[in-house]
C-alpha positions in Angstrom: -14.1 174.9 19.7 -10.9 173.7 19.5 -9.4 172.9 22.6 -6.6 170.2 24.2 -8.6 169.8 27.0 -10.5 166.2 26.5 -13.6 167.5 28.4 -14.2 170.7 26.1 -14.0 168.6 22.9 -16.6 165.7 24.3 -18.8 168.7 25.6 -18.4 169.9 22.0 -19.0 166.3 20.5 -22.4 166.1 22.7 -23.8 169.0 22.3 -23.2 168.9 18.3 -24.6 165.3 17.9 -26.6 165.9 20.3 -28.7 168.8 18.5 -28.3 167.2 15.2 -30.3 164.3 16.6 -33.4 166.7 17.7 -33.5 168.5 14.6 -33.5 165.1 12.7 -36.5 163.7 15.7 -38.4 166.9 15.5 -38.6 167.0 11.1 -39.5 163.6 11.6 -41.8 163.5 14.3 -43.5 167.0 14.0 -42.6 169.0 10.9 -43.2 165.9 8.6 -46.6 165.0 10.2 -47.9 168.7 10.2 -48.1 169.6 6.2 -46.4 172.0 6.9 -44.7 173.8 3.8 -41.5 173.0 3.0 -40.7 176.6 2.5 -41.6 177.3 6.2 -41.0 174.4 8.2 -36.8 173.8 7.1 -36.1 177.3 7.8 -38.0 177.2 10.9 -36.4 174.1 11.8 -33.4 175.9 11.5 -33.7 178.7 13.6 -35.3 176.8 16.5 -32.5 174.1 16.7 -30.0 177.1 16.7 -31.6 178.9 19.2 -31.7 175.9 21.3 -28.2 175.1 20.5 -27.3 178.9 22.1 -29.4 179.1 24.7 -27.8 175.6 26.2 -24.4 176.9 25.5 -25.4 180.3 27.7 -27.1 177.9 29.9 -23.4 176.1 30.7 -21.5 179.3 31.0 -24.1 180.3 34.1 -24.3 176.9 35.6 -20.2 177.0 35.7 -20.6 180.1 37.4 -23.1 178.2 39.6 -20.9 175.9 40.9 -19.8 177.7 43.7 -23.2 179.0 44.9 -24.7 177.0 48.5 -26.2 173.7 47.2 -30.6 174.5 48.0 -29.8 178.0 46.1 -28.2 176.6 43.4 -30.9 174.0 43.4 -33.6 177.3 43.2 -31.0 179.1 40.8 -31.4 176.3 38.5 -34.9 175.5 38.2 -35.0 179.4 37.7 -32.6 179.9 35.1 -34.2 176.6 33.2 -37.8 178.3 33.4 -37.1 181.9 31.8 -34.3 180.5 28.8 -37.9 178.1 28.1 -39.9 180.8 28.0 -37.7 182.6 25.7 -37.2 179.7 23.4 -40.8 179.1 23.1 -41.5 182.8 22.0 -38.5 183.3 19.5 -40.0 179.9 18.1 -43.5 181.3 18.3 -42.8 184.6 16.8 -40.5 183.5 13.6 -43.6 181.2 13.1 -46.0 183.5 12.5 -43.4 185.8 10.7 -43.1 183.2 8.3 -46.8 182.5 8.0 -46.9 186.6 7.2 -48.0 187.1 10.9 -46.5 189.9 12.4 -48.1 189.4 15.8 -51.0 187.0 16.8 -50.3 185.8 20.2 -51.0 182.2 21.8 -54.0 180.1 22.9 -53.2 178.7 26.5 -53.3 175.6 24.7 -50.4 176.2 22.6 -48.7 177.7 25.1 -49.0 175.1 27.3 -47.8 172.6 24.8 -45.0 174.4 23.3 -43.5 175.4 26.7 -44.1 172.1 28.0 -42.2 170.9 24.4 -39.3 173.3 25.3 -39.2 172.6 29.2 -38.7 169.2 28.4 -35.7 169.5 26.2 -34.3 171.8 28.2 -34.3 170.0 31.1 -33.4 166.8 29.7 -30.1 168.8 28.6 -29.8 170.0 32.2 -30.0 166.0 33.1 -27.6 165.1 30.7 -25.2 167.7 31.3 -25.0 167.0 34.9 -25.2 163.2 34.5 -21.8 163.3 31.6 -20.2 165.9 34.5 -20.3 163.5 37.5 -19.2 160.5 35.5 -16.3 162.7 34.1 -15.6 164.3 37.5 -15.9 160.5 39.8 -13.4 159.3 36.9 -11.1 162.6 37.4 -11.1 161.5 41.3 -10.7 157.7 40.7 -7.4 158.6 38.3 -6.4 161.3 41.0 -6.3 158.6 43.7 -4.8 156.4 41.6 -1.9 158.8 41.0 -1.9 159.5 44.8 -1.3 155.9 45.6 1.4 155.5 43.3 2.8 158.8 44.7 2.7 158.2 48.2 4.2 154.8 47.6 7.2 156.1 46.0 7.2 158.8 48.8 7.5 156.2 51.3 10.5 155.0 49.2 11.7 158.9 49.3 11.4 159.3 52.6 12.9 156.3 53.9 15.4 157.3 52.0 16.0 160.9 52.7 14.7 160.8 56.3 16.6 157.9 57.2 19.1 157.5 55.3 22.6 155.4 56.1 23.7 159.5 57.2 21.3 159.9 60.0 21.3 156.4 60.9 25.2 157.1 61.3 25.0 160.2 63.4 22.4 158.6 65.3 24.1 155.7 66.0 27.1 157.7 66.8 25.5 159.6 69.4 24.3 156.0 71.1 28.1 155.1 71.1 28.8 158.0 72.5 26.3 157.8 75.6 27.3 154.5 76.2 30.9 155.5 76.2 30.0 158.3 79.2 28.3 155.6 80.6 25.0 157.1 80.3 23.2 154.1 79.2 19.9 155.2 80.2 19.9 157.6 77.8 21.3 155.6 75.3 18.7 153.4 75.5 16.1 155.8 75.5 17.1 157.2 72.1 17.4 153.7 70.4 14.0 153.3 71.6 12.9 156.4 69.8 15.1 155.6 67.2 13.0 152.1 66.5 9.6 153.9 67.0 10.6 156.3 64.1 11.8 153.1 61.9 8.6 151.3 62.6 6.0 154.2 62.0 8.0 154.6 58.6 7.7 151.0 57.7 4.2 150.5 59.1 2.3 153.9 58.3 -0.2 153.4 55.2 1.2 156.0 53.1 -2.6 157.1 52.1 -4.0 157.5 55.4 -4.8 160.3 57.6 -3.3 161.2 60.9 -4.9 163.1 63.5 -2.7 166.3 64.6 -1.9 164.7 67.6 -0.2 161.4 66.5 1.4 164.0 64.3 3.0 165.9 66.5 4.0 162.6 68.7 6.3 161.2 65.7 7.4 164.5 65.3 8.3 165.0 69.3 10.3 161.5 68.7 12.1 162.6 66.1 13.2 165.7 67.5 14.0 163.7 70.5 17.1 162.1 68.9 17.9 165.4 66.7 18.3 166.7 70.8 20.2 163.9 71.3 23.1 164.9 68.9 22.9 168.6 68.7 22.5 169.0 72.4 22.0 172.6 73.5 22.2 173.6 69.9 18.8 172.6 69.0 15.7 175.0 70.7 12.1 173.3 69.6 8.9 175.0 70.4 5.7 173.0 68.9 2.4 174.8 69.9 -1.1 173.4 68.9 -4.4 175.3 69.4 -6.8 173.8 71.1 -9.3 171.6 69.4 -6.8 171.4 66.4 -5.3 167.5 68.2 -7.9 165.4 66.8 -8.2 166.8 62.8 -7.0 164.8 60.7 -4.1 165.3 58.2 -1.9 163.4 56.0 0.9 161.2 57.5 4.4 162.7 58.1 4.3 165.8 57.0 5.4 168.0 59.7 8.7 166.2 60.3 10.1 166.3 56.7 9.3 170.4 56.4 10.9 170.6 60.2 14.3 168.4 59.1 14.7 170.4 56.1 14.9 173.3 58.4 18.2 171.3 60.5 19.3 169.6 57.6 19.7 172.9 55.4 19.8 175.7 57.7 21.5 175.2 60.7 24.6 177.6 60.7 28.1 176.2 62.2 28.3 177.3 66.3 25.0 178.7 66.2 21.9 178.0 68.0 19.0 176.8 65.9 15.5 177.5 67.0 12.3 175.6 65.5 8.9 176.7 66.2 6.0 174.1 64.8 2.4 176.2 65.2 -0.7 174.6 64.4 -3.9 176.4 64.4 -7.3 176.5 63.1 -10.2 178.8 61.4 -13.9 177.9 60.6 -12.7 176.1 57.0 -9.0 175.7 57.4 -5.9 174.2 59.4 -2.7 176.1 59.0 0.6 174.5 59.6 3.6 176.6 60.4 6.9 175.8 60.1 10.1 177.9 61.1 13.5 178.4 61.8 16.8 180.7 62.9 18.4 179.2 60.2 20.2 179.9 57.0 16.8 180.5 55.3 15.7 180.0 51.4 18.0 181.0 49.2 16.9 184.4 47.4 18.0 182.8 43.7 15.9 179.7 44.0 13.7 180.3 46.8 11.3 177.1 46.0 14.1 174.4 46.6 15.3 173.4 49.9 15.3 169.3 49.6 13.5 166.7 48.9 11.3 166.8 51.8 9.2 170.1 51.0 8.9 169.1 47.0 7.1 165.9 48.3 5.0 167.5 50.8 3.8 169.7 47.9 3.5 167.1 45.7 1.1 164.8 48.0 -0.6 168.1 48.6 -2.1 168.7 45.3 -3.4 164.8 44.5 -5.0 165.1 48.0 -6.2 168.3 48.2 -5.9 169.4 44.7 -6.9 173.8 44.7 -8.3 173.3 48.4 -4.8 173.5 50.4 -2.1 176.3 50.0 1.9 176.1 50.6 3.3 179.5 51.1 7.0 180.3 52.3 9.6 182.4 52.3 12.6 184.4 54.9 12.1 185.6 58.0 13.2 189.3 58.6 15.4 188.2 61.3 16.6 185.7 59.8 15.8 181.7 59.2 12.9 180.3 56.8 9.4 179.6 57.4 6.9 177.3 56.0 2.5 177.9 55.4 0.1 174.9 54.8 -3.0 175.5 54.9 -5.6 173.0 54.6 -9.2 172.8 54.6 -10.7 171.1 58.4 -10.8 167.5 57.9 -11.9 165.0 60.8 
């Protein structure tokens, strides 16, 4: 019964207190007015309450298992299970009472059956209603707390993004590339690069960190970032972006793909070699799959889970936003380089 889980502790508190109240009310409202002998109604009350206690514990186990079942089937199964548990509890109470009176078996009249079954059904239905009422309340409370955490983390992530994405080193390299273009009298290219740098900075500053954007918009800002990097690396950077039909309007967290690509460039580039980066967005019936791969150094085999702040930041955001309904996988390619795959539930 001991548990470090507050929800489990709360369940046991309500479970014990609820059945103690049931026993007291049954004693005061049914047993005492019925003039049953104390030697009979006290043991019978204990058996009655204990059986109800154990049956509802079983219902809790079954209800937990049914949480993964489709809604319509879940409702039907709940009704059948509660009725079945009611019949079992009613029979146990009736048989034990007859046994205490010395009757080995005495069949119930239809009146007794209706009365006893109605009482049992009312009790188990009330328990089920309270169980789900409290569960829904706690789920909503937990979700509210997660949203608050997500808000805090998202704001912190935005600041980190400005620190690791638009840091002085990146800004210096970009401005240096622009100056080089100006010295080469390629003013038009310099202006284009400066405009893209402004677009990226504007998006970083004014995009709501909690807002989900379309895949099309996310790919747009990623392309802006890559255009700047292509000006720096020229023919040393080759990028392939593939978006499957039907994915453009699906929603994903803003600035999700760009940090993964930046990590690939920042930690995977090999001096003097061409860096190939591929971004693929695909969907199945229920999931959106985003894969970023490169031909760089790959993950360090001794420490594959660390490759810059961007990947860790994405993992934290997705964990709070999607809970267990997302998946992040990563590894090294056989031909060299690294890959990161994010699977999200379809939204939009």
